[in-house]
N, C-alpha and C positions, 0 to 999 in steps of 0.2 A: 564584273567590274574590273578584275585584273586585266582582262583582255582589252577593255576600253582604255584603261590607263596606259597599257603598253602601246596601244595605237596612238594615244595622245602624245606620248613621248616620242614615238617614231615620227609622227607628223611634224611636231615642233623641231626635232633634230634635222629632218630632211629639208624643211623649208628654211631653217637657219643657214644651211649650206649656201643658199642664194646670196646671203650677206657676207658670210665669213670666208667663202672660197675666193672671191675677187680681192678681199682685203688681205688674205694670206698670200695670194699670188703677188700682189703689189709689194707687200713687205719683203718677200723673198727676193724679188727682182731689184728693189731699191737698196735694201739693207740686208744682204744675205748672211753676213757674219752675225749681225745683231739678232736676226731671226733664229739662227742656229743656236746662239747663246740662250735665247729665250726657251728653245726646246730643252736644252740642258737643265735650265732652272726649273722647268715644269716637271721634270722627273721626280723632284723631291716633294711635290704636292700630293695631297690625298687624291683618291680616285675620282671623287665627285667634282673637285675644283680644277682638275688638270686640263690645260688647254682651253680655258673658259672663254678666251677672246680670240681664238683661232681654231682652224681645223687641226686635228692630230696629223702629224707628218705622213704616216702610211696612208691614211684616208685621203689626204691632200694629193699624194702621188697617184693613188688609184683613181680618184675622180678626174685628175688631169688626163690620164691615159684614156679613160672611158670617153671623156669629152672629145679628145682629139680623134679617137676612133669613130665617134659619131659624126664629126666634121668630115672625115674621110668618106663615110657612107653617104652623107648629104651631098658631097661633091661628085657622087656617082663614079667613083674610081673603081677600076677593076679589082675585085677581091681575089685574094689568093685562094685557090682551091686545090687541095692535095688529092692525089690518087691513092696514097697509102692510108692504112687504118688510122694511124695517129694524126696524120695531116688532115684527114677528113674530119676527125673529131674536133680538132682545134680550129681550123680555118673556115669550115662550113657553118660555123655557128658564130654570130657576131659577139655573143656574150663570152664564149670561150676564147675567141680571138683577142678581145679586150683584156680579159684576165691574164692571158698568156703574155701579152705585151707588157702588162703591169709587172708580171713576174720577171720579164727580161730587164726592164728598167730598174727593178729593185736590186739587180746585181751591182749596179753602180754604188749605192750606199752601203751594201753589204761588204764589198771588197774594200772600200775606203775605210769603213769602220774597223775591219779586221787589220788592215795595214796600220792604222793609228795605234791600236792596242799592242800590236807586235813591236812597234817602234818605242812605245812607252814601257814595254816590259811588263804589261799587265796580263794576268792569266785570262785566257779566253773562256768566257762563260756567257750564259744568256743575260745575266744581270749586267755584266761589264760591257756587253755588246749593245745593249738596248739604247743607251743614251747617244753614242755616236751614230748608230744606225738611224735613229729617229731624226737626228739633226741633218744627216745626209739625205734623208727622204725629202726634206724641204728643198735641198739643192737640186735633187734629181727631177723635181716637178717642172720647173722652167726648161731644164735640159730636154725633157720629153716634148714640151711645146715646140721648141726650136727644131729638134731633129724630125719629129713627125710632121710638123708644119712644112719643113723644107722638102720632106719626102712627098707630101701631097702636091706641092708645086711641081716637083719633078715628074709626077705621074699625069699632070694635066698638059695638054698640048696647046692650050690657048695662053699660057704664061711662059715667058722665057725661063729656061733652066737656071740662068744666072741669078735670078731672084731666089730660087730655092737653095742654090749653093751659098749665096750670101747669107741667107737666114741661118742655115746650118753652121756655117763658119762663125758667124757672130755669136750664136748660141754656145758653140764649143769654146770659143774664146772667153765668153762670160763665165762659163762653168769652170774652166781651168784656172782663170784668175781667182775666182772665189775659192776654189779648192786649194790653190797654192797658199792663199792667205790663211785659210783654215789650218792647214798643216803647219805653216810657219808659226801661227799663234799657239796651237796646242802642243807642239813639240819644242817651242822656243828655239827655232833655228832660223837661219837666214833665208832669203828669198830663193836663191839659186838651188840649194838642196831641196827646198820645198817644191820647186818646179819639177825636179826629177822624181820626187815621190808621187806627186799628183799625176804625172805622165805615166809612171809605172803602174799606179793603181788603175788608170784608164785602160792600159794595155791588158792588165790582168782581167778586167771586166770583159773586154772583147774576147779574150781567150775562153772565158767561161761561157760567153754567149755562143761562140762557135761550138763548144763542147755540148751545149744543150740543143743547138739547132741541127747538129749532125744526125743524131738518131731521129729527130723529127722529120728531116728530109728523107732519110733512108727507109724509115718504117712506114 
């Protein structure tokens, strides 16, 4: 009976994603700051009622990356195949490749959350990091859609690369604008300093990305 109840819960949770994923994506795209504030408010709820009308932010980011990885596979794009042991383990498995990309995109919310805490003078801990990280995962989801979608267009020869570049630039602009507004609101600063903080957080995320990819490429 316990096994059946667990399966019932899993079945309901998995099918509910079909409703709550597009709703969450739309809310983040249209009202990113309000959705991030919603995430902050949900941190104070009890475990059972938390994120009752939306996907949890990390799950939202993970599903987004997995879906975009599936679109890339459906488009019959050439898959990256590594010759090294680590590359082979990651890129020769669609599941591992999707999880690895999700890990890469999670660097964006992680760096932004750490940057916010340092600017606020708050001691870095798992509890203090959780709320801004969760809020930033909502922001990283559409960013993954734009960047991976633009990359898919670049890898296809029947679509002009300008469309891919336009999609990626539009997504990056949307992300940086929302990120700037978030830093300005949370730190109570003007727009220009917030732009600098948002850009610096993005650069740091790229540095961490390079640091992770270097051993993957070499090993």
